[in-house]
N, C-alpha and C positions, 0 to 999 in steps of 0.2 A: 538342386535348385540354384540358379544363378544368383549373383549378388543383387542384381536389379530386381529379380523376383522376390528375394528375401526382404529387400527394403519395401517393396510394394505390399507384401504380406503384413509386415509390421504396421505400415500406414493404415491398411484396412482394419486391422484389429484395434488400433488406438482410436481411429475415427469412430468405429462402432461403439466403443466404450463411452466416448464423449457425446454420443447422439442423445443420451437421456436428458441432457441439460437443455437441448434446443438451441445451442449456440449457433451463430451464423456459420455458413460454409467457409467463409474466408477466415474467421477466427479459428475454426477447427483445423484448417490447413496450416495456419501459423503454429498452432499447438503441436501438430504432428511434426512439423519441421524443427521446431525448437527442442522438443523432447528427443527426437532422433539425433539431433546435433549434440545434445547434452550427454546422452548415455549410449548412443551408437549401437553397437552389437548386443548390448544387454537387453535390447528390445526383442531378441530372440526368445525372451521370456516375458512378453508384453503383459500377460495376465498378472504377473507378480506385482505390477504397479497398481492393480485394482482389487487386491485380495483382502484388504482389511489389515488388522493389527500384525499379521505375520509377514506382511510385505517386506519391511525393511530387513528383517532377519533372513528371509529367503534370499534377498538380493546380496546381502553381505556374505552369506554362506557361499553363494555362487562365485562371488568375486574372490574370496580367499581360497576356494577350491582351485580356481584358475591360477592363483598365485602359487599354491603348493605344487601344481603340475609344472609350472614354469621353473620353480626352484629345483625340482627333481631333474629337469633337463640341464640346468646350469651345473648341477653337481656332476653330471657325466662329461660335460665339455664346456670349456670356457670360450669366450668370444674369440673367434679365429683372428689371429694376427695381433691380439692385444693381451699378451701374457701377463702384463702388469695389472690388468683389470681383473682382480681375483674374485673368487666366489663370494666372499663376505660383502664386497662392495656391490656386486651385482645383486645380491639378495637385498641389500639396503635399498637399492634403486627400485627393485620390484615391489618391496613392501611399501615404499613411499607411494608408488603408483597405485597399488591396491587400496591404500588408505584414501587417496584422492578419488578413486573410482567409487568407493563405498560412500563417501560423503556426497558425491554428485548424484548417485543413485537415490540416496535418501532425500535429497532436494527435489529430484524428479517425482518421487512419491508425493511429497508435500505439494508440488506444483499441480499434479493431477487432481488432488483433492480440492485445491483452490480454484482450478479451472472449472471443475464440476459444480462448484458452489457459486460461480459467477451468476449474477442475476440474468433473467432472460433478456435477449437483445431488444433494444428499443426500436421503434419504427421511426426512422429519420428520413425525411424526404429531401433534405438539403444536399446540395452538391458537395459541400465540405464533408459531410458525414460519409458520403459515398467514396470520396477520395481517401478518407482515413481508413475505410474498410479495405481498400486495395493495397495499403502499405504493407511492406514486409518488415520484420525485425532487422534492425541494422546489424550487419555482420560484425563490425568492430564492437558494438554493444554486446553481442552474444559472446564474443571472445573474452571480453572483460568479465562478463557475468560468470562464465564457466570457470575462470581462474579463481574468482571469489568463492564460488560454490564448492570447489575442490578443497578449500580450507575450512569449510563449515562443519565442524565436528559435533557441536552441541545441537540437541533437538530444537532448542529455541531459535538458533540461527538458521537451521534448515527450514523451519516453518516460515521464517521471514523471507528467505530467498525464494521459497516456493510461491509465496504471495506476490513477490516482485515479478517473477516470471509470468504468473497468471495475469497480472495487470498489464504487462507488456504484450502478452499474447492478445489480450482483448483490444488494446489500443497502443500500437507502437508509439514510443515517445513518451509514455506515461512516467518513466523514470529516467532521468538524465544519468550520464556516466559519472557526473559529480556526485549525485546521490548514491550511486553504487559504491563509490569510494567511501562515502560517509558511513554507509551501513557496514562495510567491511571492517571499519575501525570502531564500531559501536560497542561501548562498554556498558556494564550493568547500570552504573549511575546515570549515564546519559540516556539510556533507554527508559529508565524510570522517570527522568525529568521530562522526556518527550511524551510519555504516557500521561503524566500529570498535566502538562499543557494541553494535550488532546482532549481531556475531559472538559476543558473550558472553551473549546473552540466553537466559533460560530462561522461556518464556512471558511473564508480565507483570513479571518482575523480573530483576535481574542480581546474581550473587554478588559481594559486596564483599570479595574476597580481598586479600592483602597488596599485590598489584601496583597497586592503586588508591590507595595511601597516599602515593605520591611520584611525582616525575618527570612525564613527559608524560601518563600515565594520570590522575594526580590533576588536572592542569589541564583535561583533557578532561571529567572528571566535573563539575568546578566550572562549566565553561562550559555544559554541557548542563543543569545544574540552573538556572543563570541564565536559560536560554532556555525553561525550562518542560518539558523532556523527561523529567527524572528528579527524584526526591526522595531525600534521604539522603546527598548528597555531602559535606556539611559539618555541623559540630555534634557534640555529645556524644551517644553512643548511636546513634540512627538506627533506621530500619525493620528489622524482623526477619521472617523466615519460620520458622514453627514447624511441625514434623512430629511427630505423636504416634504411637508404636508401638501398634498395635491389640491386641485380646485374643488374636489368633492369632500375635502376635510379628512383625508386618510393618508397615513404613511405606514410602510411595512418594514420591519426589521426581520429578515428571513435568514434562517440557517439552512441546513440540508433537509431536515425533516420537521422542524418546528419553527414557528414565527410569532412575532408580536404584530397585532393590528392596532394602530394608534389613531384615535380620533382627535383632531386638533384644529388649530387656526390655519386656514388655507394660506400657503406661502411661508409659514414658519419653518425654521430649520432646527432640527434636533441633532445635537452633536455628542459623540462619544469619543473619549480617549481610548486608543486601542494599541495592541501590538499587531503588526502586519506579518503574516507568514510569508517568507520568501518562497520562490519556486521550489527549492529543495525542501523547505519546511512543509509546504502543502503536500509534496510527494511522500515525505516521511510520515505525516499525520495519517495517511491512508493505511499505514501498516501497523499502527500502535494502539488500535482500539477506538471505540466510538466516543463521540462527544456526548456529554450530558446537557443537551441543548435546552431541554425544558427547564431544568433548574437554573441554568445560566441566564436564560432569557427572563426568568422571574427576577433574578438579581438585577438585571439591567432595568427592568420595569421599576424596581424599588429605587434605584439610584438615579433614574432619568430626571432631568430638570423638567418640571411639569407646568411651567409658567404658561405655555401655549397648548397644553394638553387637556382634553376633556375626559377621555376614557382610554383604557388599555385592555385589550383582550389577548389571550394566549391560546394557541391551538396547533394541531398538525397542519402541514402544508404540502402541496404538490407543485413542484416546479415544472412549468410548461416549456417546450422547446424554444419558444420565442422569448423566454426570459421572464414572463409574467408568473405570478404566484397565485395559486388557488388556496384559500383558507377553508377549513372545515371544522365542525364541532368546536367553535370558538368559546372559550370560557372567560367571562369578564373577571379581571383581577384587580382593577382599580378604576375609580370614577371620581370626578371632581367633588361631588357631594359626599364622598366617603373619604376625603383626604385625611381625616383624623384616624382612620382605621390602621390596622397593623401593617397594611401594604403601602401606606402613604410614604 
């Protein structure tokens, strides 16, 4: 079989495996190209990337078997014309390469899982969405990603890099190269701080309630600002989110899945002090766990200045392509005539 036929066979196998998810043809094409670029000839065992818990072991065994064969050849003859390049040094080079290939293969396994778990494609009629669907993953981005994946020895980091590649496959440009560098240097404490912040996130911002003014929470916010994840942790004033009550007497504070529907005086402005997530912060938040929006919005409702508010309801939301928000199953959590209740 020619090399071209071999590549085509790998692409057909991978594409068929991804078919179950119903991802778009363009996304599937990007996935095939990215995975083939990442692990290359190891897709002569494409099924190994879809086999369950034994996948990583099978791939590592295959990589180290190839290493053993290469070392046997080195033992018989050294590199021609380089007598100073002895067998021990050559073995070190081969072992380092095998380690990197094993790490990359494990990242590819995690990427396949993450790609298969992507939500079904949305139906977008806009030209911008069509243009995005035609984009390819940037070659320089892929080069940098591969270098970082080669050094990902822990399962936790392999899972993170797998999710990064899946996100980039779905929408090129989802993760900047600056964010890749940040992830490559991510230590346990910073990861835990990002996870803590993510639990309080409402879309691209975090409500700066009293809890952030002292203790561990204050130190976390200062550290994440220093790292470029948020803005507004220190200094006088700081970022605000303003919500204006419309002519019908309604204002919405919407997260990704939950929202507050506020009934108030038309024209009144409701203001919250917040941390703003930077571009890198928003990208990192997609990797570190979901927000507890329902609980956080309840806290916002409790703390909101209610001078121009008559009632507040909380419920699941659906964001429409045009930016509007549909509320459903709304639960009243505060009303003016109940201002002396526990929620006031």
